[in-house]
NUVEX-910945 format. One line per 8 residues: number of its first residue (from 1); for each residue x, y, z of C-alpha. Coordinates in nm, 4 decimals, always signed. Layout:
# residues N
NUM = X:Y:Z  ...
END
This chain:
# residues 149
1 = +13.6744:+8.1405:+5.1637  +13.4415:+8.4145:+5.2706  +13.1329:+8.4213:+5.0458  +12.9861:+8.7247:+4.9046  +12.6776:+8.6754:+5.1259  +12.8915:+8.6907:+5.4241  +13.0863:+8.9921:+5.2935  +12.7497:+9.1829:+5.2342
9 = +12.6391:+9.1057:+5.5847  +12.9834:+9.2205:+5.7312  +12.9617:+9.5507:+5.5260  +12.5958:+9.6071:+5.6388  +12.7014:+9.5595:+5.9870  +13.0043:+9.7891:+5.9518  +12.7749:+10.0532:+5.7932  +12.5297:+10.0405:+6.0925
17 = +12.8375:+10.0645:+6.3304  +12.9816:+10.3748:+6.1562  +12.6502:+10.5421:+6.1745  +12.6256:+10.4846:+6.5296  +12.9879:+10.5943:+6.5960  +12.9875:+10.8889:+6.3709  +12.6730:+11.0175:+6.5377  +12.8638:+11.0339:+6.8738
25 = +13.1683:+11.1643:+6.7006  +12.9667:+11.4427:+6.5319  +12.8099:+11.5468:+6.8675  +13.1598:+11.5556:+7.0215  +13.2835:+11.7692:+6.7272  +13.5779:+11.5248:+6.6555  +13.4592:+11.4623:+6.2906  +13.2997:+11.6735:+6.0323
33 = +12.9768:+11.5912:+5.8429  +13.1733:+11.5930:+5.5138  +13.4027:+11.3226:+5.6303  +13.1024:+11.1251:+5.7663  +12.9182:+11.1681:+5.4358  +13.2345:+11.0592:+5.2465  +13.3096:+10.7604:+5.4574  +12.9545:+10.6306:+5.4617
41 = +12.9235:+10.6795:+5.0780  +13.2390:+10.4747:+5.0321  +13.1107:+10.1969:+5.2306  +12.7659:+10.2000:+5.0791  +12.9470:+10.2003:+4.7280  +13.1307:+9.8916:+4.8629  +12.8094:+9.7207:+4.9611  +12.6399:+9.8087:+4.6164
49 = +12.9409:+9.6555:+4.4426  +12.9199:+9.3437:+4.6380  +12.5464:+9.3283:+4.5689  +12.5868:+9.3950:+4.2003  +12.8389:+9.1187:+4.1862  +12.5879:+8.8745:+4.3607  +12.3259:+8.9794:+4.1110  +12.5391:+8.9130:+3.8295
57 = +12.6460:+8.5672:+3.9679  +12.2747:+8.4802:+4.0218  +12.1963:+8.5948:+3.6564  +12.4955:+8.3933:+3.5184  +12.3872:+8.0905:+3.7139  +12.0257:+8.1330:+3.6091  +12.1134:+8.1172:+3.2480  +12.3394:+7.8276:+3.2760
65 = +12.5529:+7.9972:+3.0317  +12.9125:+7.9924:+3.1672  +13.1560:+7.7175:+3.1900  +13.4335:+7.8724:+3.4094  +13.7708:+7.7296:+3.3612  +14.0957:+7.8890:+3.5081  +14.1359:+8.1230:+3.2142  +13.7730:+8.2456:+3.2329
73 = +13.8026:+8.2904:+3.6193  +14.1114:+8.5043:+3.5666  +13.9480:+8.7011:+3.2981  +13.6470:+8.7718:+3.5021  +13.8289:+8.8469:+3.8039  +14.0403:+9.0972:+3.6022  +13.7178:+9.2549:+3.4496  +13.5674:+9.2879:+3.7919
81 = +13.8587:+9.4505:+3.9415  +13.8757:+9.6971:+3.6395  +13.5297:+9.7730:+3.5848  +13.3379:+9.6117:+3.8684  +13.0391:+9.3877:+3.8026  +12.9593:+9.5777:+3.4856  +13.3067:+9.4980:+3.3340  +13.2456:+9.1280:+3.4284
89 = +12.8890:+9.1380:+3.2920  +13.0056:+9.3117:+2.9828  +13.2429:+9.0098:+2.8985  +12.9537:+8.7764:+2.9709  +12.7267:+8.9588:+2.7315  +13.0244:+8.9502:+2.4693  +13.0619:+8.5821:+2.5113  +12.6851:+8.5214:+2.4965
97 = +12.6844:+8.7154:+2.1582  +12.9743:+8.5336:+2.0099  +12.7959:+8.1958:+2.1273  +12.4695:+8.3253:+1.9606  +12.6476:+8.4067:+1.6374  +12.8153:+8.0704:+1.6244  +12.4802:+7.9032:+1.6659  +12.3372:+8.1319:+1.3749
105 = +12.6372:+8.0236:+1.1619  +12.5869:+7.6720:+1.2454  +12.2308:+7.6913:+1.1556  +12.3088:+7.8570:+0.8326  +12.5695:+7.5788:+0.7616  +12.2963:+7.3117:+0.8461  +12.0488:+7.4896:+0.6139  +12.3199:+7.4815:+0.3382
113 = +12.3987:+7.1052:+0.3982  +12.0238:+7.0240:+0.3886  +11.9844:+7.2075:+0.0688  +12.2892:+7.0179:-0.0770  +12.1526:+6.6838:+0.0424  +11.8211:+6.7709:-0.1275  +12.0006:+6.8523:-0.4344  +12.1839:+6.5268:-0.4451
121 = +11.8892:+6.3337:-0.3795  +11.6947:+6.5063:-0.6682  +12.0139:+6.4307:-0.8895  +12.0059:+6.0572:-0.7582  +11.6320:+6.0352:-0.8454  +11.6877:+6.1748:-1.2039  +11.9719:+5.9408:-1.2469  +11.7725:+5.6447:-1.1185
129 = +11.4770:+5.7551:-1.3579  +11.7301:+5.7791:-1.6361  +11.8511:+5.4384:-1.5753  +11.5105:+5.2966:-1.5536  +11.4175:+5.4760:-1.8896  +11.7324:+5.3267:-2.0548  +11.6402:+4.9911:-1.9082  +11.2902:+5.0155:-2.0607
137 = +11.3921:+5.1599:-2.3879  +11.6864:+4.9122:-2.4084  +11.4324:+4.6341:-2.3544  +11.1763:+4.7478:-2.6200  +11.3880:+4.6540:-2.9250  +11.4370:+4.3271:-2.7534  +11.0778:+4.2650:-2.7077  +11.0226:+4.3991:-3.0746
145 = +11.2707:+4.1456:-3.2152  +11.1040:+3.8738:-3.0124  +10.7640:+3.9396:-3.1589  +10.9040:+3.9366:-3.5124  +11.0636:+3.5829:-3.4734
END
């Protein structure tokens, strides 16, 4: 497999070679300036796409945010083909947004659970206090009857 970095190097060399060859062909009159401009613009666009892809991959790796399985790999490949790096990065951002939303929901659920636990602890404490009160008040008549004997 040819890496993106290797592809970038090949495209850069190709652009340099084209510039040299086109310069000669322009002097010979065998190519027009419009064709030269169009061809070089296309190759520079290829280079920019590869560099964008490389930047996106570096960004993804830096965030440690993506676990790529076969389904994700196919999705990113298709998004890259359809919309270039911007399309793939848009999917990445969408997934990050969904993950952040799930984290917020989980945090909210945790807060609700903590609140419920505190409520149940309060009820338990009130129940224990009521039980203690009952034991004390239940014992009072017994103590009172013992003192009368």
